[in-house]
PASEBA-1860 file (N, C-alpha, C; in nm, 3 decimals):
! residues 114
1> MKGKLAFV> 0.673/-2.668/0.240/0.533/-2.655/0.205/0.514/-2.547/0.099 ~ 0.584/-2.434/0.113/0.571/-2.328/0.015/0.620/-2.374/-0.122 ~ 0.724/-2.457/-0.124/0.777/-2.509/-0.250/0.674/-2.596/-0.321 ~ 0.603/-2.677/-0.245/0.500/-2.762/-0.304/0.385/-2.678/-0.358 ~ 0.345/-2.577/-0.282/0.238/-2.490/-0.325/0.278/-2.414/-0.451 ~ 0.401/-2.366/-0.456/0.449/-2.295/-0.574/0.453/-2.389/-0.694 ~ 0.493/-2.514/-0.673/0.497/-2.611/-0.782/0.357/-2.637/-0.836 ~ 0.260/-2.657/-0.747/0.123/-2.684/-0.789/0.066/-2.563/-0.863
9> AGAGLGYL> 0.093/-2.444/-0.812/0.044/-2.323/-0.878/0.109/-2.309/-1.017 ~ 0.237/-2.336/-1.026/0.307/-2.329/-1.155/0.255/-2.433/-1.252 ~ 0.230/-2.555/-1.203/0.176/-2.660/-1.289/0.037/-2.623/-1.339 ~ -0.044/-2.567/-1.253/-0.178/-2.524/-1.293/-0.172/-2.412/-1.396 ~ -0.085/-2.317/-1.375/-0.069/-2.207/-1.470/-0.015/-2.260/-1.603 ~ 0.077/-2.353/-1.598/0.129/-2.414/-1.719/0.020/-2.487/-1.796 ~ -0.066/-2.557/-1.724/-0.178/-2.626/-1.788/-0.271/-2.526/-1.855 ~ -0.306/-2.419/-1.781/-0.399/-2.320/-1.836/-0.343/-2.255/-1.962
17> LGTRAGRG> -0.215/-2.227/-1.964/-0.158/-2.155/-2.076/-0.103/-2.247/-2.184 ~ -0.076/-2.372/-2.153/-0.005/-2.458/-2.246/-0.089/-2.558/-2.323 ~ -0.210/-2.583/-2.283/-0.292/-2.682/-2.354/-0.414/-2.615/-2.413 ~ -0.472/-2.676/-2.514/-0.593/-2.620/-2.573/-0.706/-2.614/-2.472 ~ -0.724/-2.723/-2.399/-0.828/-2.724/-2.296/-0.798/-2.618/-2.190 ~ -0.670/-2.606/-2.158/-0.629/-2.506/-2.060/-0.653/-2.365/-2.110 ~ -0.624/-2.340/-2.238/-0.648/-2.207/-2.294/-0.796/-2.175/-2.294 ~ -0.877/-2.274/-2.326/-1.022/-2.252/-2.321/-1.068/-2.219/-2.180
25> QFEKIKGW> -1.014/-2.291/-2.084/-1.048/-2.265/-1.943/-0.999/-2.126/-1.903 ~ -0.880/-2.091/-1.950/-0.824/-1.959/-1.920/-0.914/-1.850/-1.976 ~ -0.963/-1.869/-2.097/-1.053/-1.769/-2.157/-1.182/-1.757/-2.078 ~ -1.234/-1.870/-2.027/-1.353/-1.866/-1.943/-1.327/-1.786/-1.815 ~ -1.212/-1.814/-1.753/-1.177/-1.744/-1.629/-1.159/-1.595/-1.657 ~ -1.092/-1.564/-1.766/-1.069/-1.424/-1.803/-1.202/-1.352/-1.828 ~ -1.294/-1.418/-1.899/-1.425/-1.359/-1.923/-1.503/-1.338/-1.794 ~ -1.496/-1.437/-1.704/-1.564/-1.424/-1.576/-1.507/-1.308/-1.496
33> ANDVWQDP> -1.374/-1.298/-1.494/-1.309/-1.189/-1.419/-1.347/-1.053/-1.478 ~ -1.354/-1.046/-1.610/-1.393/-0.920/-1.675/-1.537/-0.884/-1.641 ~ -1.627/-0.985/-1.641/-1.766/-0.960/-1.604/-1.777/-0.910/-1.460 ~ -1.702/-0.972/-1.371/-1.705/-0.929/-1.231/-1.652/-0.786/-1.219 ~ -1.543/-0.755/-1.289/-1.483/-0.621/-1.281/-1.580/-0.515/-1.334 ~ -1.658/-0.548/-1.437/-1.750/-0.452/-1.497/-1.881/-0.440/-1.419 ~ -1.904/-0.524/-1.322/-2.025/-0.519/-1.242/-2.036/-0.384/-1.172 ~ -2.153/-0.319/-1.179/-2.168/-0.186/-1.117/-2.140/-0.186/-0.966
41> RVQGYVQD> -2.170/-0.296/-0.898/-2.142/-0.301/-0.754/-1.992/-0.297/-0.728 ~ -1.916/-0.372/-0.808/-1.770/-0.373/-0.793/-1.714/-0.234/-0.826 ~ -1.764/-0.174/-0.932/-1.716/-0.041/-0.969/-1.751/0.062/-0.863 ~ -1.865/0.043/-0.795/-1.900/0.132/-0.683/-1.796/0.122/-0.572 ~ -1.755/-0.001/-0.540/-1.651/-0.019/-0.438/-1.519/0.043/-0.485 ~ -1.487/0.024/-0.612/-1.362/0.080/-0.666/-1.363/0.232/-0.654 ~ -1.474/0.294/-0.689/-1.483/0.439/-0.680/-1.475/0.486/-0.534 ~ -1.537/0.412/-0.443/-1.529/0.447/-0.300/-1.384/0.442/-0.252
49> VEGQATAF> -1.314/0.336/-0.288/-1.175/0.320/-0.244/-1.086/0.427/-0.308 ~ -1.109/0.458/-0.436/-1.031/0.563/-0.501/-1.052/0.697/-0.432 ~ -1.177/0.727/-0.396/-1.206/0.853/-0.327/-1.139/0.858/-0.190 ~ -1.145/0.747/-0.117/-1.082/0.743/0.015/-0.930/0.754/0.003 ~ -0.872/0.690/-0.098/-0.728/0.697/-0.117/-0.686/0.839/-0.153 ~ -0.764/0.905/-0.236/-0.733/1.044/-0.273/-0.741/1.135/-0.152 ~ -0.847/1.120/-0.073/-0.861/1.203/0.047/-0.749/1.176/0.146 ~ -0.714/1.050/0.163/-0.606/1.013/0.254/-0.473/1.073/0.207
57> AKQQGVAL> -0.447/1.064/0.078/-0.322/1.119/0.024/-0.318/1.270/0.041 ~ -0.430/1.337/0.019/-0.434/1.483/0.036/-0.411/1.520/0.183 ~ -0.473/1.444/0.273/-0.460/1.473/0.416/-0.317/1.448/0.464 ~ -0.259/1.337/0.427/-0.128/1.299/0.479/-0.013/1.352/0.394 ~ -0.040/1.389/0.270/0.065/1.434/0.180/0.139/1.556/0.232 ~ 0.066/1.652/0.285/0.128/1.775/0.335/0.219/1.744/0.453 ~ 0.172/1.661/0.545/0.253/1.626/0.662/0.380/1.551/0.620 ~ 0.366/1.457/0.526/0.483/1.382/0.481/0.581/1.473/0.407
65> KDKAVEAA> 0.530/1.565/0.328/0.617/1.659/0.257/0.693/1.746/0.357 ~ 0.622/1.795/0.457/0.688/1.878/0.559/0.797/1.801/0.632 ~ 0.772/1.675/0.665/0.872/1.593/0.732/0.992/1.569/0.642 ~ 0.967/1.546/0.514/1.077/1.524/0.419/1.162/1.649/0.405 ~ 1.098/1.764/0.397/1.172/1.891/0.385/1.255/1.914/0.511 ~ 1.195/1.889/0.628/1.268/1.907/0.754/1.388/1.813/0.762 ~ 1.370/1.688/0.722/1.479/1.591/0.724/1.590/1.631/0.628 ~ 1.552/1.680/0.510/1.652/1.723/0.412/1.730/1.843/0.464
73> KQAVAGGA> 1.663/1.938/0.526/1.732/2.054/0.582/1.830/2.012/0.690 ~ 1.788/1.920/0.776/1.876/1.873/0.882/1.994/1.795/0.825 ~ 1.969/1.718/0.719/2.078/1.641/0.658/2.180/1.735/0.594 ~ 2.132/1.840/0.530/2.223/1.937/0.468/2.301/2.011/0.577 ~ 2.235/2.038/0.689/2.300/2.109/0.799/2.395/2.018/0.877 ~ 2.391/1.887/0.849/2.483/1.794/0.915/2.422/1.720/1.032 ~ 2.297/1.743/1.064/2.232/1.672/1.174/2.149/1.557/1.121 ~ 2.132/1.457/1.203/2.047/1.344/1.167/1.910/1.366/1.230
81> PWKPSGST> 1.801/1.367/1.152/1.669/1.395/1.209/1.621/1.291/1.307 ~ 1.674/1.170/1.302/1.630/1.066/1.393/1.713/1.061/1.521 ~ 1.819/1.143/1.531/1.899/1.149/1.653/1.910/1.294/1.698 ~ 1.811/1.342/1.775/1.819/1.479/1.823/1.934/1.496/1.921 ~ 1.987/1.616/1.926/2.098/1.641/2.017/2.049/1.636/2.161 ~ 2.133/1.591/2.249/2.097/1.579/2.389/2.143/1.445/2.444 ~ 2.137/1.431/2.576/2.184/1.308/2.637/2.070/1.226/2.695 ~ 1.948/1.250/2.649/1.835/1.174/2.702/1.827/1.037/2.633
89> PEADDPTP> 1.762/0.939/2.697/1.748/0.808/2.633/1.672/0.814/2.501 ~ 1.582/0.914/2.488/1.506/0.927/2.364/1.595/0.968/2.246 ~ 1.716/1.014/2.274/1.804/1.059/2.166/1.843/0.945/2.074 ~ 1.843/0.822/2.124/1.877/0.707/2.041/1.755/0.642/1.978 ~ 1.637/0.696/2.003/1.513/0.640/1.949/1.499/0.679/1.802 ~ 1.494/0.581/1.709/1.485/0.614/1.567/1.346/0.659/1.522 ~ 1.243/0.645/1.608/1.110/0.686/1.567/1.089/0.833/1.601 ~ 1.042/0.913/1.506/1.020/1.055/1.533/0.899/1.075/1.622
97> DVRAGEPV> 0.900/1.180/1.700/0.787/1.213/1.785/0.680/1.281/1.701 ~ 0.555/1.261/1.738/0.445/1.324/1.668/0.412/1.454/1.740 ~ 0.404/1.560/1.663/0.372/1.690/1.722/0.221/1.704/1.737 ~ 0.177/1.785/1.832/0.035/1.807/1.856/-0.029/1.870/1.733 ~ -0.143/1.819/1.694/-0.216/1.874/1.581/-0.168/1.823/1.446 ~ -0.063/1.744/1.443/-0.009/1.693/1.318/-0.082/1.565/1.281 ~ -0.123/1.549/1.153/-0.194/1.426/1.116/-0.105/1.304/1.132 ~ -0.165/1.196/1.173/-0.093/1.071/1.191/-0.152/0.969/1.096
105> IDVGDART> -0.069/0.894/1.027/-0.119/0.789/0.939/-0.170/0.676/1.026 ~ -0.297/0.641/1.006/-0.361/0.541/1.090/-0.419/0.434/0.998 ~ -0.404/0.310/1.036/-0.457/0.199/0.956/-0.608/0.212/0.945 ~ -0.671/0.264/1.047/-0.816/0.281/1.046/-0.863/0.377/0.938 ~ -0.779/0.470/0.897/-0.815/0.563/0.792/-0.827/0.496/0.657 ~ -0.764/0.381/0.640/-0.761/0.314/0.511/-0.875/0.214/0.494 ~ -0.964/0.205/0.589/-1.076/0.110/0.578/-1.164/0.149/0.461 ~ -1.214/0.048/0.390/-1.299/0.075/0.276/-1.444/0.093/0.316
113> RP> -1.491/0.017/0.409/-1.629/0.025/0.455/-1.631/0.008/0.607 ~ -1.721/0.080/0.676/-1.731/0.061/0.823/-1.789/-0.071/0.861
END
């Protein structure tokens, strides 16, 4: 099914780019897309998402940097950060534990609108 869909999409794209009528249609689609992109409502959403992405990166960037530095120090020291020393079952767990007060990346933080 994916092969058929890819073929139809490729044939449509070939038509749009390869024929005069297709090029005209492509120019119409391109103009419509440009008009939609320049719409103030769309740009408002774009600015909202950019602001949220910047805030999210600032919030999570420090925590990710700290984890990367800690992992690098452990790697240089010869330890693996995902396998803490000890004989507990958690020692084989590849997921790191979250410390209290440390920011956690949450899918809910990435929402664009409530």
